[in-house]
C-alpha positions in Angstrom: 92.2 62.4 128.4 96.0 62.6 128.4 96.1 61.5 124.8 94.2 64.6 123.8 96.4 66.9 125.8 99.6 65.3 124.6 98.7 65.4 120.9 100.2 68.2 118.9 97.7 70.8 117.6 96.8 70.3 114.0 96.6 73.0 111.4 94.2 73.0 108.6 96.8 74.4 106.1 100.5 74.1 106.3 101.9 77.5 105.2 105.6 76.9 106.1 107.1 76.8 102.6 105.4 80.1 101.7 106.5 81.7 105.0 110.1 80.7 104.3 109.9 82.3 100.9 108.5 85.4 102.3 111.1 85.6 105.1 113.8 85.3 102.5 112.2 87.9 100.3 111.9 90.3 103.3 115.6 89.8 104.2 116.7 90.5 100.6 114.4 93.5 100.4 116.1 94.9 103.5 119.5 94.2 102.0 118.3 96.0 98.8 117.5 99.1 100.7 120.8 99.1 102.5 122.7 98.6 99.3 120.9 101.4 97.6 121.5 103.7 100.5 125.2 102.8 100.3 125.1 103.5 96.5 125.7 99.9 95.3 123.1 100.0 92.6 124.2 96.9 90.7 124.3 94.7 93.9 121.0 96.2 95.0 119.6 95.1 91.6 120.8 91.6 92.2 119.4 91.5 95.7 116.1 93.0 94.4 115.9 90.4 91.7 116.3 87.6 94.2 113.8 89.2 96.6 111.3 89.5 93.7 111.7 85.9 92.7 111.1 84.7 96.2 108.1 87.0 96.6 106.6 85.8 93.3 107.3 82.2 94.3 105.4 82.7 97.5 102.5 84.1 95.5 102.5 80.9 93.4 102.8 78.7 96.4 99.8 80.4 98.1 97.8 80.5 95.0 97.9 76.8 95.2 97.3 76.3 99.0 97.2 79.6 100.9 94.8 81.0 103.4 93.8 84.6 104.3 96.7 85.2 106.6 99.3 84.2 104.1 97.6 86.3 101.4 97.7 89.3 103.8 101.4 88.7 104.6 102.1 88.5 100.9 100.4 91.8 100.1 102.1 93.6 102.9 105.5 92.3 101.8 104.7 93.2 98.2 104.3 96.9 99.3 107.5 96.5 101.4 109.3 95.3 98.3 108.3 98.5 96.4 109.3 100.6 99.4 112.7 98.9 99.8 113.6 100.2 96.3 111.6 103.4 95.9 112.3 105.1 99.3 116.1 104.6 99.2 116.2 105.8 95.5 114.3 109.0 96.6 116.7 109.5 99.5 119.9 109.0 97.5 118.7 111.0 94.5 117.2 113.9 96.4 120.3 116.2 95.9 121.9 115.1 92.6 118.6 114.4 90.8 115.5 115.8 92.2 113.5 114.5 89.2 114.4 110.9 90.1 113.6 111.5 93.7 110.2 112.9 92.9 109.5 110.0 90.5 110.4 107.5 93.1 108.1 109.2 95.7 105.2 109.5 93.1 105.7 105.8 92.3 105.6 104.9 95.9 102.5 106.9 96.6 100.8 105.5 93.5 101.7 102.0 94.6 100.0 102.6 98.0 97.0 104.2 96.4 96.5 101.3 94.0 96.8 98.8 96.8 94.4 100.8 99.0 91.9 101.0 96.2 92.1 97.2 95.7 91.7 96.5 99.4 89.0 99.0 100.0 87.0 97.9 97.0 87.2 94.3 98.0 86.2 95.1 101.6 83.1 96.9 100.2 82.2 93.8 98.2 83.4 94.9 94.7 85.3 92.5 92.5 88.9 93.3 91.8 92.3 91.8 92.3 96.0 92.3 91.4 97.0 89.6 89.0 100.3 87.8 89.1 101.4 89.3 85.8 100.8 92.9 87.1 102.9 92.2 90.2 105.7 90.5 88.2 105.9 93.4 85.6 106.1 96.0 88.4 108.9 94.1 90.1 110.6 93.5 86.7 110.6 97.2 85.9 112.2 98.1 89.2 114.8 95.4 89.0 115.6 96.1 85.4 116.2 99.8 86.2 118.6 98.9 89.0 120.5 96.3 86.9 120.8 98.4 83.8 121.3 101.9 85.4 118.2 103.2 83.5 116.6 104.2 86.8 114.8 107.3 85.5 113.2 105.4 82.6 112.2 102.5 84.9 110.6 104.9 87.3 108.6 106.6 84.5 107.4 103.1 83.4 106.6 102.1 87.0 104.7 105.3 87.7 102.7 105.0 84.4 101.8 101.4 85.1 100.9 102.0 88.7 98.8 105.1 88.0 97.0 103.3 85.2 96.3 100.4 87.5 94.9 102.7 90.2 92.7 104.5 87.6 91.4 101.2 86.2 90.6 100.0 89.7 88.8 103.2 90.5 86.8 103.0 87.2 85.9 99.4 87.9 84.6 100.1 91.4 82.6 103.1 90.0 81.1 100.9 87.3 80.2 98.2 89.7 78.7 100.7 92.0 76.6 102.2 89.2 75.4 98.8 88.1 74.5 97.9 91.7 72.6 101.2 92.2 70.5 100.8 89.1 
């Protein structure tokens, strides 16, 4: 009896490497936001690039051996990554460039809508997912805008990509629903 009580609890999946990657990504995303608010665009770009790399590495790690909780944590942090860049850009650009501020807010809203559509569609039993390439391109666009200074162009590209992704997801769910109803 004491052997059972003294034995350590076993886990079906070890998620520690992915959690470490996510924790590092979260810390760098927070640093990115702070750097953007302090108007250090280039250093924010470096921090965002490192955060994105860790986030994408966690995605690969959990693609190989992840559970539902790790997938949820990844998806939450993916939205936090977008927010750590887009919200500070909107804040900093609100007075000198309202266009950039609005683009950042539209991009943030579109990102949340696209994520909501994916999650809601899957919860209702419809097929749909965010591929690795889509997430990598979204992160690359934001990081490239910070590193090069072409923030407005990057925001236009991000908004276009995210709105198209949301529209494709909505269309896919509608098509699946029509096929199911017939």
